[in-house]
N, C-alpha and C positions, 0 to 999 in steps of 0.2 A: 181388766187389762185395758190399757189405753189403746185405741185403735188408730191413733194419729201417727203419721210418719213425721220424722223430723229431718232437718237438713244438716248434713255434716259441714265441717268448716271448709270443705272443698266444693260444696254445692251438690254433692251426691246425696240422694235421699236415703235416709236410714229407716228401714221398715219398722212399723210398729212391732213391738215384741223383741226386736234384736237387742236393745240395751238390757232388757230383763234377762234374756238368755245369756248374754255375755257376763252379767253379774252372777248368774247361777253357775256358769262354768268356772268363774274365778273364785267361787266359794270353796273349791277343792283345795286340799293341801298342795302347795306348789311353791316354787322359788327357793333360793338358797340365802339365808337359812329358811327352812320350810315354814310357811305360814300355816296356821291351824285351819281345820275344816270349820268354816264359819256357820255351817248348818248345825253345829254342835251347840251353839248358843241360841236359846229360844228367841231372844229379841232380834238377833241378826238373821236367824232363819226366817222369821216373820217378815222382816224388811226385804230379804232377797226373794221370798216366795209371794209376797203381797201383790206384786204386779201380775201374777198369774191367776188373780181372781179370788184371793182369800178375803173373806168379809171381816170387818173389824172385830177383833177379839177372838176370832176363830183359832183354836189351837191346832197345831200340826202334830199328829200322832207319830210315835216311833216307827210304826209300820209305813206311814206315808213318807217319812224321811228316808227310810231304807229304800223305798221304791224310787224316790227322787234321786238318791245317791246312785242307784244302779243305772238309771237313765243318764245321769250326768257322766258317769264313767264310760258308758257306751258312746255318748256323744263326743267325749274327749278322745276316744279311740279314733273316731272319724276325723276330728279336727287335727289331730296329730299325725294322721295317716302319712307314713313315709313313702308309700307307693300304692298302686291301685289295689293290690291284694290286701294290704293292711286296712285300707279304707273300706273295701268290700266287707271284710270281717267286722269292722266297726258298724256298718249299716245293718249287718245281720244281727249284731248284738242289740242295736236300737230296736229293730223289728221285734226281736224276742222279748225285749223289755216292755214294749207297749202292746203286746198281743192281746192282753185282756181288755184293752180300750177299744170300744167300737163307737162309731158315729153314725148318725143318719142325716140325710138331707132333709131340710125343712124349707118348703117353698112358701113365700109370702109376699104379696104385693109386687110380683115380678122379680123378686130377688131370691137367692138361695143361700142358705147358711148351713153349716154343720153343727149338729147338737150332739154332745156326748151322751150315750145311753148306758154304757157299762164301763167299769174300770175305775182306778183311782182318779178322782177329779184333777188333782195337781199334775199327775203324769199325763193325763189327757190334754190339759191346757198347754203344757210344755210341748207335747207332741204336735199339737195344732200349730204352735209358733214355728217349730222346726219344719213342718210340712209346708207352711206358707213361704218360708225362706227358700226351701228347695224348689217349690213350684215357681216362685218368682225369679229363680236363678240368681239369688243373692246369698245362698248358703256359703258359697266359696269365699265370701267376704269375711266370714268368721275365721279368724286366724290366731295362731299362737306366736307370741313375741319371739323373735329370732335370738334373743339373749338367753343362752342356756341357764343362766343363773336366775332368770326372771320367770319365763314361761307363762306370763299373763295372757289371757285371751282378749282380743279386741275385735271391733268391727272395722274393716278396711274401707274407709270412706273416700279413698283416692279414686280419681277417674280411671287410672291405669290398673288398679287392683294390684299394686306392687308394694304396699306398705309392709315393712319387715318388723318394725318395732311397735310395741304398744304405746311407747312415748319416745320420741326422738331425743328429748332432753335427758331422760333418765337412762335409756338403754342404747339408742342409736349413736349418740355422741360418744358415750363411753367405748362402744365397740370400735368406732372410727378412730378414736385417739389410741386405743390399744393396738389396732392394726397399723397405724402410722408409726408408733414406737417400735413395733416388731420389724417393720420394713427398714427403719433407720438403723436399728441394731444389726440387722442382717447386712445392710450395705456397709456399715462400719467394719464388721467382721470380714467381709469380702475385700474391702479396700486395704486392710492391713498387709504390709509386705511380709512375705515369708522369709525367715532368716535361715 
């Protein structure tokens, strides 16, 4: 998995692993009409999970995919958390999903790293990315598009952390036009004289 941060278009640093995590979360069935689970296709699954350290040609077993899907579902519960209670239940589900994964500290040359010693390797690598985002206080930048017909996950790279749409052109502009038309329709109805 690439360890380099990238810079978003607004100058906010996007942590290493965040784009891969966003791609994983977007592999779930979502949107209207519903997009398929892209982990069902072996080629797509490898492309999505490759950034989490799969070596070339390594096959992903059905058991591994089931574990990744369970973690993806738990993470989506957190991301979509409507309130603190819902979010807390999501984190409990994440914890339960990764409970078989353990790490140990490895000290070398004045640095410390975590090395996974038990559990599914993919689940461990995904959990490590999530842990870094939480620790760095950037997890809250993982968001779901405000368009109910879309629901794509994105990394909010705005300085103010207020991005609502995964793409302004696709979802934000449409929502704003629809809201404008609704206001105009309401004002026309209100302005009609009563007979």
